[in-house]
Short mmCIF file of the C-alpha atoms (twelve columns), coordinates in Angstrom:
data_MODEL
# 
_entry.id   MODEL 
# 
loop_
_atom_site.group_PDB 
_atom_site.id 
_atom_site.type_symbol 
_atom_site.label_atom_id 
_atom_site.label_alt_id 
_atom_site.label_comp_id 
_atom_site.label_asym_id 
_atom_site.label_seq_id 
_atom_site.Cartn_x 
_atom_site.Cartn_y 
_atom_site.Cartn_z 
_atom_site.pdbx_PDB_model_num 
ATOM 1   C CA . MET A 1   16.689  -8.059  51.228  1 
ATOM 2   C CA . THR A 2   14.794  -8.601  48.036  1 
ATOM 3   C CA . THR A 3   15.465  -6.646  44.871  1 
ATOM 4   C CA . ARG A 4   12.763  -6.486  42.250  1 
ATOM 5   C CA . HIS A 5   13.542  -5.790  38.648  1 
ATOM 6   C CA . ARG A 6   11.040  -4.706  36.038  1 
ATOM 7   C CA . ARG A 7   11.567  -5.507  32.412  1 
ATOM 8   C CA . ALA A 8   9.315   -4.319  29.652  1 
ATOM 9   C CA . GLY A 9   8.998   -5.352  26.068  1 
ATOM 10  C CA . GLU A 10  6.685   -4.911  23.171  1 
ATOM 11  C CA . LEU A 11  5.409   -7.351  20.570  1 
ATOM 12  C CA . CYS A 12  3.640   -6.201  17.460  1 
ATOM 13  C CA . LEU A 13  2.109   -8.700  15.055  1 
ATOM 14  C CA . LEU A 14  1.039   -7.462  11.672  1 
ATOM 15  C CA . ALA A 15  -1.305  -9.738  9.776   1 
ATOM 16  C CA . THR A 16  -2.080  -8.308  6.376   1 
ATOM 17  C CA . THR A 17  -4.395  -9.600  3.715   1 
ATOM 18  C CA . ILE A 18  -4.508  -7.799  0.404   1 
ATOM 19  C CA . LEU A 19  -6.694  -9.719  -1.991  1 
ATOM 20  C CA . THR A 20  -5.529  -7.795  -4.991  1 
ATOM 21  C CA . PRO A 21  -3.081  -8.262  -6.433  1 
ATOM 22  C CA . PHE A 22  -1.071  -10.080 -3.761  1 
ATOM 23  C CA . ALA A 23  -1.615  -11.866 -0.453  1 
ATOM 24  C CA . LEU A 24  0.909   -10.961 2.222   1 
ATOM 25  C CA . PRO A 25  1.906   -13.372 5.008   1 
ATOM 26  C CA . ALA A 26  1.905   -12.542 8.680   1 
ATOM 27  C CA . THR A 27  5.071   -11.152 10.181  1 
ATOM 28  C CA . ALA A 28  6.294   -10.480 13.691  1 
ATOM 29  C CA . MET A 29  8.280   -7.486  14.868  1 
ATOM 30  C CA . ALA A 30  9.790   -6.854  18.301  1 
ATOM 31  C CA . GLN A 31  10.768  -3.493  19.715  1 
ATOM 32  C CA . GLU A 32  12.305  -2.570  23.029  1 
ATOM 33  C CA . ALA A 33  10.118  -0.524  25.322  1 
ATOM 34  C CA . GLY A 34  11.063  3.092   25.536  1 
ATOM 35  C CA . ALA A 35  12.190  3.258   21.900  1 
ATOM 36  C CA . PRO A 36  10.778  6.229   20.016  1 
ATOM 37  C CA . GLN A 37  7.586   5.503   18.116  1 
ATOM 38  C CA . ALA A 38  7.499   6.257   14.400  1 
ATOM 39  C CA . SER A 39  3.924   7.505   14.660  1 
ATOM 40  C CA . GLU A 40  4.747   10.378  16.994  1 
ATOM 41  C CA . GLN A 41  4.265   13.765  15.398  1 
ATOM 42  C CA . THR A 42  4.954   17.161  16.847  1 
ATOM 43  C CA . THR A 43  3.677   20.552  15.850  1 
ATOM 44  C CA . ALA A 44  6.068   23.393  15.338  1 
ATOM 45  C CA . PRO A 45  4.899   26.197  17.671  1 
ATOM 46  C CA . SER A 46  6.172   28.999  15.481  1 
ATOM 47  C CA . SER A 47  4.621   28.083  12.137  1 
ATOM 48  C CA . GLY A 48  1.808   25.697  13.119  1 
ATOM 49  C CA . LEU A 49  3.030   23.165  10.547  1 
ATOM 50  C CA . THR A 50  3.006   19.448  11.278  1 
ATOM 51  C CA . ASP A 51  6.493   17.987  11.574  1 
ATOM 52  C CA . ILE A 52  6.588   14.513  10.018  1 
ATOM 53  C CA . VAL A 53  8.638   11.960  11.939  1 
ATOM 54  C CA . VAL A 54  10.204  9.347   9.657   1 
ATOM 55  C CA . THR A 55  12.263  6.201   10.193  1 
ATOM 56  C CA . ALA A 56  14.186  6.210   6.938   1 
ATOM 57  C CA . THR A 57  17.522  5.902   8.762   1 
ATOM 58  C CA . ARG A 58  16.193  3.225   11.170  1 
ATOM 59  C CA . THR A 59  15.689  5.862   13.863  1 
ATOM 60  C CA . SER A 60  12.743  8.183   14.491  1 
ATOM 61  C CA . GLU A 61  13.767  11.616  13.254  1 
ATOM 62  C CA . SER A 62  12.148  14.746  11.844  1 
ATOM 63  C CA . VAL A 63  11.979  14.704  8.075   1 
ATOM 64  C CA . GLN A 64  13.630  18.134  8.144   1 
ATOM 65  C CA . ARG A 65  16.701  16.737  9.918   1 
ATOM 66  C CA . VAL A 66  17.253  13.493  7.992   1 
ATOM 67  C CA . PRO A 67  20.610  13.852  6.152   1 
ATOM 68  C CA . ILE A 68  19.368  12.150  2.972   1 
ATOM 69  C CA . SER A 69  17.099  13.077  0.098   1 
ATOM 70  C CA . ILE A 70  13.614  12.099  1.270   1 
ATOM 71  C CA . GLN A 71  10.022  13.048  0.623   1 
ATOM 72  C CA . ALA A 72  7.211   12.103  3.011   1 
ATOM 73  C CA . LEU A 73  3.444   12.241  2.570   1 
ATOM 74  C CA . ALA A 74  1.515   12.665  5.824   1 
ATOM 75  C CA . PRO A 75  -2.079  11.393  6.330   1 
ATOM 76  C CA . GLU A 76  -3.459  14.900  5.821   1 
ATOM 77  C CA . LYS A 77  -1.846  15.098  2.384   1 
ATOM 78  C CA . LEU A 78  -3.056  11.614  1.442   1 
ATOM 79  C CA . ASP A 79  -6.623  12.517  2.439   1 
ATOM 80  C CA . GLN A 80  -6.476  15.884  0.703   1 
ATOM 81  C CA . ARG A 81  -5.387  14.320  -2.591  1 
ATOM 82  C CA . GLN A 82  -7.717  11.311  -2.144  1 
ATOM 83  C CA . VAL A 83  -4.847  8.867   -2.572  1 
ATOM 84  C CA . ALA A 84  -6.083  5.284   -2.953  1 
ATOM 85  C CA . ASN A 85  -3.390  3.447   -4.939  1 
ATOM 86  C CA . PHE A 86  0.180   3.525   -6.223  1 
ATOM 87  C CA . ALA A 87  -0.472  5.797   -9.197  1 
ATOM 88  C CA . ASP A 88  -2.157  8.392   -6.956  1 
ATOM 89  C CA . TYR A 89  0.818   8.913   -4.638  1 
ATOM 90  C CA . ALA A 90  3.508   8.377   -7.288  1 
ATOM 91  C CA . ASN A 91  2.094   11.296  -9.272  1 
ATOM 92  C CA . ILE A 92  2.640   13.722  -6.360  1 
ATOM 93  C CA . LEU A 93  6.221   12.610  -5.596  1 
ATOM 94  C CA . PRO A 94  8.507   14.779  -7.774  1 
ATOM 95  C CA . SER A 95  11.401  12.301  -7.819  1 
ATOM 96  C CA . VAL A 96  9.266   9.269   -8.709  1 
ATOM 97  C CA . SER A 97  8.088   8.223   -12.162 1 
ATOM 98  C CA . PHE A 98  6.740   4.921   -13.391 1 
ATOM 99  C CA . ALA A 99  5.798   2.841   -16.399 1 
ATOM 100 C CA . THR A 100 2.679   0.722   -16.130 1 
ATOM 101 C CA . LEU A 101 0.675   -1.956  -17.897 1 
ATOM 102 C CA . GLY A 102 -2.138  -1.795  -15.332 1 
ATOM 103 C CA . PRO A 103 -2.676  -2.378  -11.592 1 
ATOM 104 C CA . GLY A 104 0.046   -4.567  -10.107 1 
ATOM 105 C CA . ARG A 105 2.176   -4.308  -13.253 1 
ATOM 106 C CA . SER A 106 3.952   -1.009  -12.704 1 
ATOM 107 C CA . GLU A 107 7.678   -0.275  -12.572 1 
ATOM 108 C CA . PRO A 108 8.712   2.725   -10.429 1 
ATOM 109 C CA . PHE A 109 11.831  4.805   -11.085 1 
ATOM 110 C CA . PHE A 110 13.711  7.412   -9.058  1 
ATOM 111 C CA . ARG A 111 15.307  10.278  -10.968 1 
ATOM 112 C CA . GLY A 112 14.807  8.303   -14.172 1 
ATOM 113 C CA . ILE A 113 17.380  5.656   -13.174 1 
ATOM 114 C CA . SER A 114 16.735  2.211   -14.662 1 
ATOM 115 C CA . VAL A 115 18.766  -0.802  -15.695 1 
ATOM 116 C CA . SER A 116 17.899  -2.005  -19.181 1 
ATOM 117 C CA . GLY A 117 17.536  -5.764  -19.272 1 
ATOM 118 C CA . GLY A 118 18.342  -6.228  -15.591 1 
ATOM 119 C CA . ALA A 119 16.860  -9.142  -13.663 1 
ATOM 120 C CA . LEU A 120 16.218  -7.027  -10.547 1 
ATOM 121 C CA . PRO A 121 14.378  -3.694  -10.154 1 
ATOM 122 C CA . THR A 122 16.185  -0.521  -9.135  1 
ATOM 123 C CA . VAL A 123 13.595  0.616   -6.564  1 
ATOM 124 C CA . GLY A 124 12.942  -1.230  -3.291  1 
ATOM 125 C CA . VAL A 125 9.343   -1.327  -2.041  1 
ATOM 126 C CA . TYR A 126 8.451   -1.940  1.613   1 
ATOM 127 C CA . LEU A 127 5.228   -2.293  3.577   1 
ATOM 128 C CA . ASP A 128 6.434   -1.302  7.051   1 
ATOM 129 C CA . GLU A 129 9.470   -3.615  7.311   1 
ATOM 130 C CA . ILE A 130 8.211   -6.212  4.824   1 
ATOM 131 C CA . PRO A 131 10.036  -6.125  1.443   1 
ATOM 132 C CA . LEU A 132 7.666   -6.387  -1.524  1 
ATOM 133 C CA . THR A 133 10.201  -5.746  -4.260  1 
ATOM 134 C CA . THR A 134 9.582   -7.743  -7.442  1 
ATOM 135 C CA . ALA A 135 10.767  -7.015  -10.973 1 
ATOM 136 C CA . GLY A 136 7.935   -5.578  -13.064 1 
ATOM 137 C CA . ARG A 137 5.400   -6.106  -10.256 1 
ATOM 138 C CA . MET A 138 4.623   -3.059  -8.132  1 
ATOM 139 C CA . PRO A 139 2.108   -4.188  -5.450  1 
ATOM 140 C CA . ASP A 140 -0.916  -1.933  -5.842  1 
ATOM 141 C CA . LEU A 141 -1.849  -1.764  -2.160  1 
ATOM 142 C CA . HIS A 142 -5.000  0.019   -1.119  1 
ATOM 143 C CA . ILE A 143 -3.932  3.226   0.639   1 
ATOM 144 C CA . TYR A 144 -6.096  3.741   3.722   1 
ATOM 145 C CA . ASP A 145 -5.338  4.174   7.424   1 
ATOM 146 C CA . ILE A 146 -1.721  4.907   6.463   1 
ATOM 147 C CA . GLU A 147 0.639   6.792   8.771   1 
ATOM 148 C CA . ARG A 148 2.842   8.089   5.956   1 
ATOM 149 C CA . ILE A 149 4.556   7.230   2.686   1 
ATOM 150 C CA . GLU A 150 8.319   7.749   2.418   1 
ATOM 151 C CA . ALA A 151 10.229  8.141   -0.850  1 
ATOM 152 C CA . LEU A 152 14.012  7.888   -0.387  1 
ATOM 153 C CA . SER A 153 16.198  8.746   -3.341  1 
ATOM 154 C CA . GLY A 154 19.066  6.290   -3.797  1 
ATOM 155 C CA . PRO A 155 21.393  4.677   -3.537  1 
ATOM 156 C CA . GLN A 156 19.904  3.047   -0.429  1 
ATOM 157 C CA . GLY A 157 21.701  -0.316  -0.482  1 
ATOM 158 C CA . THR A 158 23.321  0.240   2.920   1 
ATOM 159 C CA . LEU A 159 19.978  0.478   4.753   1 
ATOM 160 C CA . PHE A 160 17.660  -1.491  2.501   1 
ATOM 161 C CA . GLY A 161 19.859  -3.963  0.634   1 
ATOM 162 C CA . ALA A 162 19.496  -5.118  -2.942  1 
ATOM 163 C CA . SER A 163 17.198  -3.494  -5.494  1 
ATOM 164 C CA . SER A 164 17.550  -0.054  -3.892  1 
ATOM 165 C CA . LEU A 165 20.059  1.465   -6.313  1 
ATOM 166 C CA . ALA A 166 17.719  4.245   -7.465  1 
ATOM 167 C CA . GLY A 167 15.720  4.576   -4.255  1 
ATOM 168 C CA . THR A 168 13.227  3.051   -1.837  1 
ATOM 169 C CA . LEU A 169 9.475   3.438   -1.358  1 
ATOM 170 C CA . ARG A 170 8.103   2.750   2.133   1 
ATOM 171 C CA . ILE A 171 4.410   2.492   3.036   1 
ATOM 172 C CA . ILE A 172 4.048   2.881   6.807   1 
ATOM 173 C CA . THR A 173 0.719   1.709   8.230   1 
ATOM 174 C CA . GLN A 174 -1.011  2.980   11.349  1 
ATOM 175 C CA . LYS A 175 -0.121  0.894   14.417  1 
ATOM 176 C CA . PRO A 176 -2.439  -0.124  17.292  1 
ATOM 177 C CA . LYS A 177 -2.651  2.435   20.102  1 
ATOM 178 C CA . LEU A 178 -2.834  1.355   23.734  1 
ATOM 179 C CA . GLY A 179 -5.644  2.648   25.930  1 
ATOM 180 C CA . GLU A 180 -7.384  4.540   23.154  1 
ATOM 181 C CA . PHE A 181 -10.506 3.674   21.182  1 
ATOM 182 C CA . GLU A 182 -10.962 5.259   17.810  1 
ATOM 183 C CA . ALA A 183 -12.847 4.379   14.674  1 
ATOM 184 C CA . GLY A 184 -13.760 5.912   11.368  1 
ATOM 185 C CA . TYR A 185 -15.118 5.125   7.951   1 
ATOM 186 C CA . ASP A 186 -15.437 6.591   4.471   1 
ATOM 187 C CA . ALA A 187 -18.120 5.792   1.913   1 
ATOM 188 C CA . GLN A 188 -18.342 6.745   -1.732  1 
ATOM 189 C CA . ILE A 189 -20.761 6.202   -4.605  1 
ATOM 190 C CA . ASN A 190 -19.716 7.142   -8.114  1 
ATOM 191 C CA . LYS A 191 -20.815 6.952   -11.712 1 
ATOM 192 C CA . TYR A 192 -18.925 8.069   -14.799 1 
ATOM 193 C CA . GLY A 193 -20.689 8.669   -18.082 1 
ATOM 194 C CA . ALA A 194 -22.971 5.946   -19.373 1 
ATOM 195 C CA . GLY A 195 -21.237 3.152   -17.422 1 
ATOM 196 C CA . ASP A 196 -22.474 1.272   -14.365 1 
ATOM 197 C CA . PRO A 197 -22.274 2.936   -10.930 1 
ATOM 198 C CA . GLY A 198 -19.485 2.089   -8.495  1 
ATOM 199 C CA . ALA A 199 -19.024 2.266   -4.744  1 
ATOM 200 C CA . GLN A 200 -16.311 2.173   -2.105  1 
ATOM 201 C CA . LEU A 201 -16.532 1.537   1.633   1 
ATOM 202 C CA . GLU A 202 -13.509 1.610   3.937   1 
ATOM 203 C CA . GLY A 203 -13.110 1.846   7.678   1 
ATOM 204 C CA . PHE A 204 -10.829 1.271   10.648  1 
ATOM 205 C CA . MET A 205 -11.153 0.587   14.374  1 
ATOM 206 C CA . ASN A 206 -8.579  0.730   17.159  1 
ATOM 207 C CA . LEU A 207 -9.568  -1.556  20.051  1 
ATOM 208 C CA . PRO A 208 -7.766  -1.395  23.439  1 
ATOM 209 C CA . VAL A 209 -8.301  -4.975  24.654  1 
ATOM 210 C CA . THR A 210 -6.476  -4.442  27.968  1 
ATOM 211 C CA . GLU A 211 -4.117  -1.789  29.301  1 
ATOM 212 C CA . ASN A 212 -1.183  -3.446  27.508  1 
ATOM 213 C CA . VAL A 213 -2.928  -5.086  24.537  1 
ATOM 214 C CA . ALA A 214 -4.481  -3.408  21.513  1 
ATOM 215 C CA . ILE A 215 -5.612  -4.438  18.060  1 
ATOM 216 C CA . ARG A 216 -6.312  -2.291  15.020  1 
ATOM 217 C CA . LEU A 217 -8.613  -3.439  12.249  1 
ATOM 218 C CA . MET A 218 -8.859  -2.006  8.743   1 
ATOM 219 C CA . GLY A 219 -11.012 -3.226  5.896   1 
ATOM 220 C CA . TYR A 220 -12.248 -1.981  2.565   1 
ATOM 221 C CA . TYR A 221 -14.515 -2.939  -0.320  1 
ATOM 222 C CA . ARG A 222 -14.299 -1.313  -3.735  1 
ATOM 223 C CA . HIS A 223 -16.351 -1.797  -6.883  1 
ATOM 224 C CA . ASP A 224 -15.709 0.061   -10.127 1 
ATOM 225 C CA . GLY A 225 -18.567 -0.117  -12.597 1 
ATOM 226 C CA . GLY A 226 -17.896 -1.273  -16.134 1 
ATOM 227 C CA . TYR A 227 -18.030 1.145   -19.041 1 
ATOM 228 C CA . ILE A 228 -17.015 -0.929  -22.098 1 
ATOM 229 C CA . ASP A 229 -19.680 -2.717  -24.160 1 
ATOM 230 C CA . ASN A 230 -18.756 -6.045  -25.711 1 
ATOM 231 C CA . THR A 231 -20.696 -5.909  -28.980 1 
ATOM 232 C CA . PRO A 232 -21.615 -8.850  -31.231 1 
ATOM 233 C CA . GLY A 233 -19.049 -9.876  -33.802 1 
ATOM 234 C CA . SER A 234 -18.219 -12.782 -36.059 1 
ATOM 235 C CA . TYR A 235 -15.487 -14.040 -38.334 1 
ATOM 236 C CA . ASN A 236 -15.853 -16.584 -41.086 1 
ATOM 237 C CA . PHE A 237 -12.811 -18.833 -41.468 1 
ATOM 238 C CA . LYS A 238 -12.331 -20.188 -44.944 1 
ATOM 239 C CA . LEU A 239 -9.620  -22.786 -45.247 1 
ATOM 240 C CA . GLY A 240 -10.684 -23.975 -48.658 1 
ATOM 241 C CA . ASP A 241 -13.197 -22.701 -51.171 1 
ATOM 242 C CA . ASP A 242 -13.880 -26.151 -52.619 1 
ATOM 243 C CA . ASP A 243 -14.412 -27.963 -49.303 1 
ATOM 244 C CA . PRO A 244 -17.249 -26.531 -47.160 1 
ATOM 245 C CA . ASP A 245 -16.254 -28.729 -44.204 1 
ATOM 246 C CA . THR A 246 -13.152 -26.614 -43.683 1 
ATOM 247 C CA . ASN A 247 -15.167 -23.398 -43.373 1 
ATOM 248 C CA . TYR A 248 -16.689 -22.349 -40.042 1 
ATOM 249 C CA . LEU A 249 -18.108 -19.241 -38.392 1 
ATOM 250 C CA . LEU A 250 -16.688 -17.938 -35.109 1 
ATOM 251 C CA . THR A 251 -18.873 -15.618 -32.987 1 
ATOM 252 C CA . ASN A 252 -18.779 -14.060 -29.518 1 
ATOM 253 C CA . ASP A 253 -22.480 -14.419 -28.784 1 
ATOM 254 C CA . ASP A 254 -21.839 -15.940 -25.344 1 
ATOM 255 C CA . LEU A 255 -19.691 -12.937 -24.346 1 
ATOM 256 C CA . VAL A 256 -21.914 -10.087 -25.544 1 
ATOM 257 C CA . LYS A 257 -22.664 -7.789  -22.625 1 
ATOM 258 C CA . LYS A 258 -22.979 -4.117  -21.770 1 
ATOM 259 C CA . ASN A 259 -20.473 -2.552  -19.351 1 
ATOM 260 C CA . TYR A 260 -18.320 -5.638  -19.639 1 
ATOM 261 C CA . ASN A 261 -15.334 -4.589  -17.485 1 
ATOM 262 C CA . PRO A 262 -16.300 -4.093  -13.810 1 
ATOM 263 C CA . VAL A 263 -13.597 -4.421  -11.139 1 
ATOM 264 C CA . THR A 264 -14.212 -5.529  -7.555  1 
ATOM 265 C CA . ASP A 265 -11.615 -5.960  -4.813  1 
ATOM 266 C CA . TRP A 266 -11.479 -6.040  -1.034  1 
ATOM 267 C CA . GLY A 267 -8.957  -6.598  1.716   1 
ATOM 268 C CA . GLY A 268 -7.839  -5.603  5.192   1 
ATOM 269 C CA . ARG A 269 -5.211  -5.533  7.931   1 
ATOM 270 C CA . ALA A 270 -5.205  -6.709  11.560  1 
ATOM 271 C CA . PRO A 271 -2.081  -5.574  13.490  1 
ATOM 272 C CA . PHE A 272 -1.821  -6.744  17.094  1 
ATOM 273 C CA . ARG A 273 0.234   -4.988  19.784  1 
ATOM 274 C CA . TRP A 274 1.201   -6.413  23.155  1 
ATOM 275 C CA . ILE A 275 3.484   -4.838  25.749  1 
ATOM 276 C CA . TRP A 276 4.531   -7.182  28.508  1 
ATOM 277 C CA . VAL A 277 6.077   -6.363  31.898  1 
ATOM 278 C CA . THR A 278 7.822   -8.965  34.028  1 
ATOM 279 C CA . THR A 279 9.037   -8.718  37.631  1 
ATOM 280 C CA . GLY A 280 11.740  -10.746 39.271  1 
# 
């Protein structure tokens, strides 16, 4: 008599490249088959409202049932508010505020909690399960093809470790889907005032390679036209009135240009999902 056993498992590889302002290494995550998927969403039959499923407590649970203070932004909300970066979604989270010196140099706060002069931040930042927390450096990831954004008010040290005294921000990306092809793109052309025009192109594609293998690709290109003119200027240094050799003229002729401050960035993600089944 022969007994056959079936064992199933799932392997998900997330390779992420963000060219601005950081480059993220590849990471591997394993999950037992049959575990609830964080991307599952159900619709309440009585009200017609989408119920957001979150994993803030390390289990998939409705945001309405999680016994902690949490706010979640679903894809519909992100699209409606045209969220593209950290400042866009931080401004619509009531418990989150931030100080910034520009892209990639922001400091988020929950409920106004901060530690003056501390070496570590008070807010933990995660891309899926990858910690990105750095003091004074909030990664300004491009927000596209995102499943949801979770904002957990602190303290969250039990679940997310150090630097989560005030709270935790989690950016959850869309995962590859087995047996389903889908694709989409968004294009934009813009021009503000007398500056140069700008453009943005972003798209995604979910490819079912086999019945138990899938890959999801996301890429974007963004160009913001410059709007500041670098005008001619000069300064005459006089180190001594009696010695002309110590006097010289400094100019910016080689830097004079209209619309001097364009910004261009691009990046992408390539998560890979493989479910294997063995018999024995």
